C-alpha positions, -999 to 999 in steps of 0.1 A, spaced: 10 119 -164 -19 121 -187 -33 149 -206 -68 164 -206 -80 146 -238 -61 114 -230 -80 112 -194 -111 120 -215 -106 92 -241 -94 67 -211 -129 73 -197 -153 71 -224 -131 35 -225 -136 28 -191 -174 35 -195 -179 18 -228 -165 -17 -210 -151 -43 -236 -176 -28 -266 -164 4 -270 -150 14 -307 -142 46 -322 -174 60 -330 -190 48 -295 -164 64 -278 -167 96 -295 -203 93 -288 -201 90 -252 -172 121 -249 -195 145 -268 -227 133 -250 -212 142 -214 -183 170 -225 -207 189 -247 -181 196 -266 -175 180 -301 -148 161 -309 -130 146 -344 -132 110 -350 -93 116 -359 -87 128 -329 -100 98 -314 -82 75 -329 -50 90 -328 -54 92 -288 -68 52 -288 -34 47 -311 -11 64 -287 -30 51 -254 -26 15 -271 12 19 -274 14 34 -239 -2 -5 -229 -31 17 -209 -57 -2 -235 -59 -28 -254 -80 -37 -287 -92 -62 -307 -105 -68 -343 -145 -73 -341 -166 -97 -370 -168 -83 -398 -201 -63 -408 -221 -64 -447 -233 -26 -430 -196 -18 -428 -187 -30 -464 -167 -60 -453 -147 -38 -426 -144 -48 -389 -148 -26 -359 -118 -25 -336 -133 -26 -298 -113 -13 -271 -112 -17 -233 -92 -2 -205 -64 -24 -191 -54 -25 -154 -28 -3 -160 -53 24 -177 -71 21 -145 -43 25 -126 -30 62 -147 -65 75 -142 -66 72 -106 -33 87 -104 -45 117 -121 -76 119 -107 -56 122 -68 -29 146 -86 -58 170 -94 -73 166 -65 -45 178 -43 -40 205 -69 -79 219 -62 -76 211 -23 -81 241 -6 -84 263 -42 -110 293 -35 -125 305 -67 -141 341 -66 -168 344 -88 -154 374 -109 -118 370 -120 -92 401 -102 -86 427 -130 -52 436 -140 
Protein backbone atom coordinates (compact mmCIF):
# COMPACT_ATOMS: atom_id res chain seq x y z
CA UNK A 1 0.00 0.00 0.00
CA UNK A 2 1.33 3.39 -0.99
CA UNK A 3 0.74 6.59 0.91
CA UNK A 4 -0.69 9.60 -0.89
CA UNK A 5 2.63 11.43 -1.15
CA UNK A 6 4.41 8.27 -2.31
CA UNK A 7 1.84 7.95 -5.10
CA UNK A 8 2.32 11.58 -6.06
CA UNK A 9 6.11 11.23 -6.17
CA UNK A 10 5.90 7.98 -8.18
CA UNK A 11 3.56 9.63 -10.68
CA UNK A 12 5.91 12.61 -11.02
CA UNK A 13 8.84 10.22 -11.58
CA UNK A 14 6.81 8.37 -14.23
CA UNK A 15 6.02 11.66 -15.99
CA UNK A 16 9.70 12.63 -16.04
CA UNK A 17 10.83 9.46 -17.83
CA UNK A 18 14.50 8.67 -17.27
CA UNK A 19 15.60 12.24 -16.77
CA UNK A 20 13.78 13.24 -13.61
CA UNK A 21 15.75 14.48 -10.64
CA UNK A 22 14.76 16.04 -7.35
CA UNK A 23 14.11 19.59 -8.55
CA UNK A 24 12.14 18.62 -11.68
CA UNK A 25 10.14 16.05 -9.73
CA UNK A 26 9.25 18.70 -7.14
CA UNK A 27 8.29 21.17 -9.88
CA UNK A 28 6.03 18.56 -11.50
CA UNK A 29 4.31 17.90 -8.17
CA UNK A 30 3.82 21.59 -7.42
CA UNK A 31 2.53 22.33 -10.92
CA UNK A 32 0.01 19.49 -10.92
CA UNK A 33 -1.15 19.63 -7.29
CA UNK A 34 -0.96 23.40 -6.75
CA UNK A 35 0.65 22.83 -3.39
CA UNK A 36 4.12 23.67 -2.15
CA UNK A 37 6.43 20.75 -1.47
CA UNK A 38 9.81 20.87 0.22
CA UNK A 39 12.73 19.42 -1.69
CA UNK A 40 13.72 17.53 1.45
CA UNK A 41 10.35 15.74 1.54
CA UNK A 42 10.80 14.76 -2.10
CA UNK A 43 14.30 13.37 -1.52
CA UNK A 44 13.30 11.46 1.62
CA UNK A 45 10.43 9.88 -0.33
CA UNK A 46 12.67 9.07 -3.32
CA UNK A 47 15.12 7.27 -1.03
CA UNK A 48 12.25 5.33 0.60
CA UNK A 49 10.76 4.38 -2.79
CA UNK A 50 14.13 3.24 -4.07
CA UNK A 51 14.57 1.17 -0.92
CA UNK A 52 11.22 -0.49 -1.67
CA UNK A 53 12.44 -1.29 -5.19
CA UNK A 54 9.80 0.87 -6.89
CA UNK A 55 12.23 3.29 -8.55
CA UNK A 56 15.88 3.21 -9.48
CA UNK A 57 18.43 5.95 -9.78
CA UNK A 58 21.68 6.70 -11.51
CA UNK A 59 24.17 9.46 -11.09
CA UNK A 60 24.47 11.88 -13.98
CA UNK A 61 27.50 13.81 -15.09
CA UNK A 62 29.03 16.40 -12.78
CA UNK A 63 28.44 19.92 -14.01
CA UNK A 64 30.29 23.18 -13.43
CA UNK A 65 26.96 24.95 -12.78
CA UNK A 66 26.39 22.64 -9.81
CA UNK A 67 29.88 23.20 -8.43
CA UNK A 68 31.12 19.89 -9.81
CA UNK A 69 28.28 17.89 -8.27
CA UNK A 70 26.25 15.40 -10.26
CA UNK A 71 22.47 15.09 -10.39
CA UNK A 72 20.82 11.84 -9.36
CA UNK A 73 18.25 10.81 -11.99
CA UNK A 74 15.27 8.61 -11.12
CA UNK A 75 13.04 6.35 -13.14
CA UNK A 76 10.07 4.14 -12.43
CA UNK A 77 10.72 0.41 -12.24
CA UNK A 78 8.09 -2.12 -13.39
CA UNK A 79 7.34 -2.85 -9.73
CA UNK A 80 6.61 0.86 -9.23
CA UNK A 81 4.19 0.88 -12.14
CA UNK A 82 2.52 -2.21 -10.70
CA UNK A 83 2.22 -0.55 -7.26
CA UNK A 84 0.65 2.54 -8.84
CA UNK A 85 -1.87 0.46 -10.78
CA UNK A 86 -2.78 -1.47 -7.60
CA UNK A 87 -3.22 1.77 -5.62
CA UNK A 88 -5.40 3.26 -8.33
CA UNK A 89 -7.54 0.13 -8.53
CA UNK A 90 -8.00 0.12 -4.75
CA UNK A 91 -9.04 3.79 -4.74
CA UNK A 92 -11.40 3.19 -7.68
CA UNK A 93 -13.06 0.38 -5.70
CA UNK A 94 -13.42 2.64 -2.68
CA UNK A 95 -14.97 5.44 -4.78
CA UNK A 96 -17.31 3.10 -6.65
CA UNK A 97 -20.88 4.06 -5.78
CA UNK A 98 -19.97 7.00 -3.54
CA UNK A 99 -22.12 10.06 -4.11
CA UNK A 100 -21.06 13.13 -2.20
CA UNK A 101 -23.57 15.83 -1.33
CA UNK A 102 -22.76 19.38 -2.33
CA UNK A 103 -22.68 20.36 1.34
CA UNK A 104 -21.67 18.10 4.23
CA UNK A 105 -24.22 17.23 6.86
CA UNK A 106 -24.06 19.16 10.10
CA UNK A 107 -24.21 17.28 13.38
